[in-house]
SEFIVO-275666 format. One record per atom (N, C-alpha, C): residue in three letters; x, y, z; atom name. Coordinates in steps of 0.05 Angstrom, whole numbers, m for minus. Example, Ala and Ser with C-alpha at 12.3 -4.5 7.8 and 13.67 -1.06 7.14 Angstrom:
<rest=ALA, x=264, y=m114, z=156, atom=N> .
<rest=ALA, x=246, y=m90, z=156, atom=CA> .
<rest=ALA, x=264, y=m66, z=156, atom=C> .
<rest=SER, x=257, y=m45, z=142, atom=N> .
<rest=SER, x=273, y=m21, z=143, atom=CA> .
<rest=SER, x=258, y=1, z=157, atom=C> .
***
This chain:
<rest=MET, x=m757, y=2491, z=149, atom=N> .
<rest=MET, x=m740, y=2468, z=153, atom=CA> .
<rest=MET, x=m744, y=2456, z=180, atom=C> .
<rest=GLY, x=m737, y=2430, z=183, atom=N> .
<rest=GLY, x=m740, y=2416, z=208, atom=CA> .
<rest=GLY, x=m719, y=2421, z=228, atom=C> .
<rest=THR, x=m722, y=2411, z=252, atom=N> .
<rest=THR, x=m703, y=2416, z=273, atom=CA> .
<rest=THR, x=m676, y=2404, z=268, atom=C> .
<rest=ALA, x=m675, y=2382, z=253, atom=N> .
<rest=ALA, x=m649, y=2369, z=247, atom=CA> .
<rest=ALA, x=m633, y=2389, z=230, atom=C> .
<rest=PHE, x=m645, y=2402, z=211, atom=N> .
<rest=PHE, x=m631, y=2421, z=194, atom=CA> .
<rest=PHE, x=m620, y=2444, z=212, atom=C> .
<rest=GLU, x=m637, y=2454, z=230, atom=N> .
<rest=GLU, x=m629, y=2476, z=247, atom=CA> .
<rest=GLU, x=m605, y=2469, z=265, atom=C> .
<rest=LYS, x=m606, y=2444, z=275, atom=N> .
<rest=LYS, x=m584, y=2435, z=292, atom=CA> .
<rest=LYS, x=m558, y=2432, z=276, atom=C> .
<rest=ILE, x=m560, y=2421, z=252, atom=N> .
<rest=ILE, x=m536, y=2419, z=235, atom=CA> .
<rest=ILE, x=m525, y=2446, z=228, atom=C> .
<rest=LYS, x=m543, y=2464, z=221, atom=N> .
<rest=LYS, x=m535, y=2491, z=213, atom=CA> .
<rest=LYS, x=m521, y=2505, z=237, atom=C> .
<rest=ALA, x=m532, y=2503, z=261, atom=N> .
<rest=ALA, x=m521, y=2515, z=284, atom=CA> .
<rest=ALA, x=m493, y=2503, z=290, atom=C> .
<rest=GLY, x=m491, y=2477, z=287, atom=N> .
<rest=GLY, x=m465, y=2464, z=292, atom=CA> .
<rest=GLY, x=m444, y=2473, z=272, atom=C> .
<rest=LEU, x=m451, y=2476, z=247, atom=N> .
<rest=LEU, x=m433, y=2486, z=227, atom=CA> .
<rest=LEU, x=m425, y=2515, z=232, atom=C> .
<rest=GLU, x=m444, y=2531, z=240, atom=N> .
<rest=GLU, x=m437, y=2559, z=247, atom=CA> .
<rest=GLU, x=m418, y=2560, z=271, atom=C> .
<rest=GLN, x=m422, y=2543, z=291, atom=N> .
<rest=GLN, x=m403, y=2542, z=313, atom=CA> .
<rest=GLN, x=m376, y=2533, z=305, atom=C> .
<rest=ALA, x=m374, y=2513, z=287, atom=N> .
<rest=ALA, x=m349, y=2503, z=278, atom=CA> .
<rest=ALA, x=m333, y=2525, z=263, atom=C> .
<rest=ILE, x=m348, y=2540, z=247, atom=N> .
<rest=ILE, x=m335, y=2562, z=232, atom=CA> .
<rest=ILE, x=m325, y=2583, z=251, atom=C> .
<rest=ALA, x=m342, y=2591, z=270, atom=N> .
<rest=ALA, x=m334, y=2611, z=290, atom=CA> .
<rest=ALA, x=m310, y=2602, z=306, atom=C> .
<rest=PHE, x=m309, y=2577, z=313, atom=N> .
<rest=PHE, x=m287, y=2566, z=328, atom=CA> .
<rest=PHE, x=m261, y=2567, z=312, atom=C> .
<rest=SER, x=m264, y=2558, z=286, atom=N> .
<rest=SER, x=m240, y=2558, z=269, atom=CA> .
<rest=SER, x=m229, y=2586, z=264, atom=C> .
<rest=GLU, x=m247, y=2606, z=266, atom=N> .
<rest=GLU, x=m238, y=2634, z=262, atom=CA> .
<rest=GLU, x=m229, y=2647, z=288, atom=C> .
<rest=GLY, x=m230, y=2632, z=310, atom=N> .
<rest=GLY, x=m222, y=2643, z=336, atom=CA> .
<rest=GLY, x=m242, y=2661, z=349, atom=C> .
<rest=LYS, x=m267, y=2661, z=340, atom=N> .
<rest=LYS, x=m287, y=2679, z=351, atom=CA> .
<rest=LYS, x=m300, y=2668, z=376, atom=C> .
<rest=ILE, x=m300, y=2642, z=379, atom=N> .
<rest=ILE, x=m311, y=2629, z=404, atom=CA> .
<rest=ILE, x=m293, y=2607, z=413, atom=C> .
<rest=ASP, x=m295, y=2601, z=439, atom=N> .
<rest=ASP, x=m281, y=2578, z=450, atom=CA> .
<rest=ASP, x=m300, y=2555, z=454, atom=C> .
<rest=LEU, x=m292, y=2532, z=446, atom=N> .
<rest=LEU, x=m307, y=2507, z=451, atom=CA> .
<rest=LEU, x=m290, y=2487, z=466, atom=C> .
<rest=LYS, x=m303, y=2471, z=481, atom=N> .
<rest=LYS, x=m289, y=2450, z=495, atom=CA> .
<rest=LYS, x=m277, y=2430, z=475, atom=C> .
<rest=THR, x=m252, y=2425, z=477, atom=N> .
<rest=THR, x=m238, y=2407, z=460, atom=CA> .
<rest=THR, x=m223, y=2386, z=476, atom=C> .
<rest=THR, x=m220, y=2363, z=465, atom=N> .
<rest=THR, x=m205, y=2342, z=478, atom=CA> .
<rest=THR, x=m184, y=2332, z=458, atom=C> .
<rest=LYS, x=m160, y=2330, z=467, atom=N> .
<rest=LYS, x=m138, y=2320, z=450, atom=CA> .
<rest=LYS, x=m131, y=2292, z=460, atom=C> .
<rest=ILE, x=m130, y=2274, z=442, atom=N> .
<rest=ILE, x=m123, y=2246, z=450, atom=CA> .
<rest=ILE, x=m97, y=2239, z=434, atom=C> .
<rest=VAL, x=m78, y=2228, z=449, atom=N> .
<rest=VAL, x=m53, y=2219, z=437, atom=CA> .
<rest=VAL, x=m52, y=2189, z=441, atom=C> .
<rest=LEU, x=m51, y=2174, z=420, atom=N> .
<rest=LEU, x=m50, y=2145, z=422, atom=CA> .
<rest=LEU, x=m25, y=2135, z=408, atom=C> .
<rest=GLU, x=m13, y=2116, z=420, atom=N> .
<rest=GLU, x=10, y=2102, z=407, atom=CA> .
<rest=GLU, x=m2, y=2088, z=382, atom=C> .
<rest=PRO, x=14, y=2085, z=361, atom=N> .
<rest=PRO, x=4, y=2070, z=338, atom=CA> .
<rest=PRO, x=m3, y=2041, z=347, atom=C> .
<rest=VAL, x=m22, y=2030, z=333, atom=N> .
<rest=VAL, x=m29, y=2002, z=338, atom=CA> .
<rest=VAL, x=m5, y=1985, z=332, atom=C> .
<rest=PRO, x=4, y=1969, z=351, atom=N> .
<rest=PRO, x=28, y=1952, z=347, atom=CA> .
<rest=PRO, x=22, y=1930, z=327, atom=C> .
<rest=LYS, x=42, y=1921, z=313, atom=N> .
<rest=LYS, x=40, y=1899, z=294, atom=CA> .
<rest=LYS, x=44, y=1873, z=310, atom=C> .
<rest=TRP, x=26, y=1855, z=307, atom=N> .
<rest=TRP, x=27, y=1829, z=320, atom=CA> .
<rest=TRP, x=33, y=1808, z=298, atom=C> .
<rest=GLU, x=58, y=1799, z=297, atom=N> .
<rest=GLU, x=65, y=1779, z=278, atom=CA> .
<rest=GLU, x=62, y=1751, z=290, atom=C> .
<rest=ALA, x=64, y=1731, z=274, atom=N> .
<rest=ALA, x=58, y=1703, z=281, atom=CA> .
<rest=ALA, x=70, y=1695, z=308, atom=C> .
<rest=GLN, x=95, y=1698, z=311, atom=N> .
<rest=GLN, x=108, y=1688, z=336, atom=CA> .
<rest=GLN, x=98, y=1703, z=361, atom=C> .
<rest=LYS, x=92, y=1729, z=358, atom=N> .
<rest=LYS, x=83, y=1744, z=380, atom=CA> .
<rest=LYS, x=54, y=1735, z=388, atom=C> .
<rest=VAL, x=38, y=1730, z=369, atom=N> .
<rest=VAL, x=10, y=1720, z=374, atom=CA> .
<rest=VAL, x=12, y=1693, z=389, atom=C> .
<rest=ARG, x=29, y=1675, z=378, atom=N> .
<rest=ARG, x=32, y=1648, z=390, atom=CA> .
<rest=ARG, x=43, y=1651, z=418, atom=C> .
<rest=ALA, x=62, y=1668, z=423, atom=N> .
<rest=ALA, x=74, y=1671, z=449, atom=CA> .
<rest=ALA, x=53, y=1681, z=470, atom=C> .
<rest=LEU, x=36, y=1700, z=462, atom=N> .
<rest=LEU, x=15, y=1709, z=480, atom=CA> .
<rest=LEU, x=m4, y=1687, z=487, atom=C> .
<rest=ARG, x=m13, y=1672, z=466, atom=N> .
<rest=ARG, x=m31, y=1650, z=471, atom=CA> .
<rest=ARG, x=m19, y=1629, z=489, atom=C> .
<rest=GLN, x=6, y=1623, z=485, atom=N> .
<rest=GLN, x=19, y=1603, z=502, atom=CA> .
<rest=GLN, x=24, y=1613, z=530, atom=C> .
<rest=GLU, x=29, y=1639, z=533, atom=N> .
<rest=GLU, x=31, y=1651, z=559, atom=CA> .
<rest=GLU, x=5, y=1649, z=575, atom=C> .
<rest=LEU, x=m17, y=1651, z=561, atom=N> .
<rest=LEU, x=m43, y=1648, z=573, atom=CA> .
<rest=LEU, x=m51, y=1619, z=578, atom=C> .
<rest=LYS, x=m35, y=1601, z=566, atom=N> .
<rest=LYS, x=m39, y=1572, z=568, atom=CA> .
<rest=LYS, x=m67, y=1564, z=558, atom=C> .
<rest=VAL, x=m73, y=1573, z=534, atom=N> .
<rest=VAL, x=m99, y=1566, z=522, atom=CA> .
<rest=VAL, x=m95, y=1556, z=494, atom=C> .
<rest=SER, x=m115, y=1541, z=485, atom=N> .
<rest=SER, x=m115, y=1531, z=457, atom=CA> .
<rest=SER, x=m122, y=1554, z=438, atom=C> .
<rest=GLN, x=m118, y=1548, z=413, atom=N> .
<rest=GLN, x=m125, y=1568, z=392, atom=CA> .
<rest=GLN, x=m155, y=1574, z=393, atom=C> .
<rest=SER, x=m171, y=1553, z=399, atom=N> .
<rest=SER, x=m201, y=1557, z=400, atom=CA> .
<rest=SER, x=m208, y=1576, z=423, atom=C> .
<rest=ILE, x=m196, y=1572, z=446, atom=N> .
<rest=ILE, x=m202, y=1589, z=470, atom=CA> .
<rest=ILE, x=m191, y=1617, z=465, atom=C> .
<rest=PHE, x=m167, y=1619, z=454, atom=N> .
<rest=PHE, x=m156, y=1645, z=449, atom=CA> .
<rest=PHE, x=m174, y=1661, z=429, atom=C> .
<rest=GLY, x=m183, y=1647, z=409, atom=N> .
<rest=GLY, x=m202, y=1659, z=390, atom=CA> .
<rest=GLY, x=m227, y=1669, z=404, atom=C> .
<rest=ALA, x=m238, y=1652, z=421, atom=N> .
<rest=ALA, x=m262, y=1660, z=436, atom=CA> .
<rest=ALA, x=m258, y=1685, z=453, atom=C> .
<rest=VAL, x=m235, y=1686, z=466, atom=N> .
<rest=VAL, x=m228, y=1710, z=483, atom=CA> .
<rest=VAL, x=m227, y=1735, z=465, atom=C> .
<rest=LEU, x=m216, y=1732, z=441, atom=N> .
<rest=LEU, x=m213, y=1756, z=424, atom=CA> .
<rest=LEU, x=m237, y=1761, z=406, atom=C> .
<rest=GLY, x=m256, y=1742, z=406, atom=N> .
<rest=GLY, x=m279, y=1745, z=389, atom=CA> .
<rest=GLY, x=m274, y=1738, z=360, atom=C> .
<rest=VAL, x=m255, y=1720, z=355, atom=N> .
<rest=VAL, x=m250, y=1711, z=328, atom=CA> .
<rest=VAL, x=m250, y=1680, z=327, atom=C> .
<rest=SER, x=m249, y=1669, z=304, atom=N> .
<rest=SER, x=m251, y=1640, z=301, atom=CA> .
<rest=SER, x=m223, y=1627, z=306, atom=C> .
<rest=LYS, x=m224, y=1601, z=311, atom=N> .
<rest=LYS, x=m199, y=1585, z=313, atom=CA> .
<rest=LYS, x=m183, y=1588, z=287, atom=C> .
<rest=LYS, x=m197, y=1587, z=265, atom=N> .
<rest=LYS, x=m184, y=1589, z=238, atom=CA> .
<rest=LYS, x=m169, y=1615, z=236, atom=C> .
<rest=THR, x=m180, y=1636, z=247, atom=N> .
<rest=THR, x=m167, y=1662, z=246, atom=CA> .
<rest=THR, x=m141, y=1662, z=262, atom=C> .
<rest=VAL, x=m142, y=1650, z=285, atom=N> .
<rest=VAL, x=m118, y=1648, z=302, atom=CA> .
<rest=VAL, x=m97, y=1631, z=288, atom=C> .
<rest=GLU, x=m106, y=1609, z=276, atom=N> .
<rest=GLU, x=m88, y=1591, z=261, atom=CA> .
<rest=GLU, x=m74, y=1607, z=239, atom=C> .
<rest=ALA, x=m89, y=1623, z=225, atom=N> .
<rest=ALA, x=m77, y=1638, z=202, atom=CA> .
<rest=ALA, x=m57, y=1659, z=213, atom=C> .
<rest=TRP, x=m63, y=1672, z=235, atom=N> .
<rest=TRP, x=m45, y=1691, z=247, atom=CA> .
<rest=TRP, x=m19, y=1677, z=255, atom=C> .
<rest=GLU, x=m21, y=1654, z=268, atom=N> .
<rest=GLU, x=2, y=1640, z=278, atom=CA> .
<rest=GLU, x=18, y=1628, z=256, atom=C> .
<rest=ALA, x=6, y=1622, z=233, atom=N> .
<rest=ALA, x=20, y=1611, z=210, atom=CA> .
<rest=ALA, x=32, y=1633, z=193, atom=C> .
<rest=GLY, x=26, y=1658, z=200, atom=N> .
<rest=GLY, x=36, y=1680, z=184, atom=CA> .
<rest=GLY, x=21, y=1685, z=158, atom=C> .
<rest=LYS, x=m2, y=1671, z=155, atom=N> .
<rest=LYS, x=m18, y=1675, z=130, atom=CA> .
<rest=LYS, x=m33, y=1701, z=130, atom=C> .
<rest=ASN, x=m42, y=1709, z=154, atom=N> .
<rest=ASN, x=m56, y=1734, z=158, atom=CA> .
<rest=ASN, x=m44, y=1749, z=182, atom=C> .
<rest=VAL, x=m50, y=1774, z=184, atom=N> .
<rest=VAL, x=m41, y=1789, z=208, atom=CA> .
<rest=VAL, x=m66, y=1800, z=222, atom=C> .
<rest=PRO, x=m65, y=1802, z=248, atom=N> .
<rest=PRO, x=m89, y=1813, z=262, atom=CA> .
<rest=PRO, x=m95, y=1842, z=254, atom=C> .
<rest=ASN, x=m121, y=1848, z=253, atom=N> .
<rest=ASN, x=m128, y=1876, z=246, atom=CA> .
<rest=ASN, x=m123, y=1894, z=269, atom=C> .
<rest=GLY, x=m128, y=1919, z=266, atom=N> .
<rest=GLY, x=m122, y=1939, z=286, atom=CA> .
<rest=GLY, x=m135, y=1934, z=313, atom=C> .
<rest=SER, x=m161, y=1927, z=313, atom=N> .
<rest=SER, x=m174, y=1923, z=339, atom=CA> .
<rest=SER, x=m164, y=1898, z=353, atom=C> .
<rest=ALA, x=m159, y=1877, z=338, atom=N> .
<rest=ALA, x=m148, y=1852, z=350, atom=CA> .
<rest=ALA, x=m120, y=1857, z=360, atom=C> .
<rest=SER, x=m104, y=1872, z=345, atom=N> .
<rest=SER, x=m77, y=1878, z=354, atom=CA> .
<rest=SER, x=m77, y=1895, z=379, atom=C> .
<rest=ARG, x=m95, y=1915, z=380, atom=N> .
<rest=ARG, x=m97, y=1932, z=404, atom=CA> .
<rest=ARG, x=m106, y=1916, z=428, atom=C> .
<rest=LEU, x=m125, y=1898, z=424, atom=N> .
<rest=LEU, x=m135, y=1882, z=446, atom=CA> .
<rest=LEU, x=m113, y=1863, z=456, atom=C> .
<rest=MET, x=m98, y=1851, z=438, atom=N> .
<rest=MET, x=m76, y=1833, z=447, atom=CA> .
<rest=MET, x=m55, y=1849, z=462, atom=C> .
<rest=GLU, x=m50, y=1873, z=453, atom=N> .
<rest=GLU, x=m30, y=1890, z=467, atom=CA> .
<rest=GLU, x=m39, y=1896, z=495, atom=C> .
<rest=VAL, x=m65, y=1903, z=498, atom=N> .
<rest=VAL, x=m76, y=1909, z=524, atom=CA> .
<rest=VAL, x=m75, y=1884, z=542, atom=C> .
<rest=ILE, x=m82, y=1861, z=532, atom=N> .
<rest=ILE, x=m81, y=1837, z=547, atom=CA> .
<rest=ILE, x=m53, y=1831, z=556, atom=C> .
<rest=SER, x=m34, y=1834, z=538, atom=N> .
<rest=SER, x=m6, y=1828, z=544, atom=CA> .
<rest=SER, x=6, y=1847, z=565, atom=C> .
<rest=ASN, x=m4, y=1871, z=567, atom=N> .
<rest=ASN, x=6, y=1891, z=586, atom=CA> .
<rest=ASN, x=m9, y=1892, z=612, atom=C> .
<rest=ASP, x=m32, y=1877, z=614, atom=N> .
<rest=ASP, x=m48, y=1878, z=638, atom=CA> .
<rest=ASP, x=m57, y=1850, z=645, atom=C> .
<rest=SER, x=m42, y=1837, z=661, atom=N> .
<rest=SER, x=m47, y=1809, z=668, atom=CA> .
<rest=SER, x=m74, y=1804, z=682, atom=C> .
<rest=ASP, x=m86, y=1824, z=694, atom=N> .
<rest=ASP, x=m111, y=1821, z=708, atom=CA> .
<rest=ASP, x=m136, y=1829, z=691, atom=C> .
<rest=LEU, x=m131, y=1838, z=667, atom=N> .
<rest=LEU, x=m153, y=1847, z=650, atom=CA> .
<rest=LEU, x=m175, y=1826, z=646, atom=C> .
<rest=LEU, x=m166, y=1802, z=639, atom=N> .
<rest=LEU, x=m186, y=1781, z=633, atom=CA> .
<rest=LEU, x=m204, y=1775, z=657, atom=C> .
<rest=ALA, x=m191, y=1773, z=680, atom=N> .
<rest=ALA, x=m207, y=1768, z=704, atom=CA> .
<rest=ALA, x=m226, y=1791, z=710, atom=C> .
<rest=ARG, x=m217, y=1816, z=706, atom=N> .
<rest=ARG, x=m235, y=1838, z=711, atom=CA> .
<rest=ARG, x=m259, y=1838, z=692, atom=C> .
<rest=GLN, x=m254, y=1827, z=668, atom=N> .
<rest=GLN, x=m276, y=1825, z=648, atom=CA> .
<rest=GLN, x=m292, y=1799, z=652, atom=C> .
<rest=ARG, x=m287, y=1785, z=674, atom=N> .
<rest=ARG, x=m301, y=1761, z=680, atom=CA> .
<rest=ARG, x=m296, y=1739, z=659, atom=C> .
<rest=ILE, x=m271, y=1739, z=648, atom=N> .
<rest=ILE, x=m262, y=1718, z=630, atom=CA> .
<rest=ILE, x=m242, y=1701, z=646, atom=C> .
<rest=PHE, x=m251, y=1678, z=654, atom=N> .
<rest=PHE, x=m235, y=1661, z=671, atom=CA> .
<rest=PHE, x=m225, y=1637, z=655, atom=C> .
<rest=ILE, x=m200, y=1633, z=656, atom=N> .
<rest=ILE, x=m187, y=1611, z=641, atom=CA> .
<rest=ILE, x=m177, y=1591, z=662, atom=C> .
<rest=HIS, x=m189, y=1567, z=662, atom=N> .
<rest=HIS, x=m181, y=1547, z=681, atom=CA> .
<rest=HIS, x=m166, y=1525, z=666, atom=C> .
<rest=GLY, x=m144, y=1517, z=677, atom=N> .
<rest=GLY, x=m129, y=1496, z=662, atom=CA> .
<rest=GLY, x=m114, y=1478, z=680, atom=C> .
***
């Protein structure tokens, strides 16, 4: 068998040994708050706080103007990644500047 098989087999053997308490492996535990729900008014409020158009807001988030329009009209809701990004932006006023996203108005 090839090296890929051997690596997979070794990994599975380690996982079994770890689950049986025979070996210690480095583990990392991550605790995340659930992705917040961003409803129409909350999306609009953030965009207005940033003082940008729907087109510019969409560009910042990597979505189309039509998507922002649908969110603000309550026709669609932002997906998990868009909601998480809007939450981060709303909680960190300097984030956009640090990411070299400058909004002049």
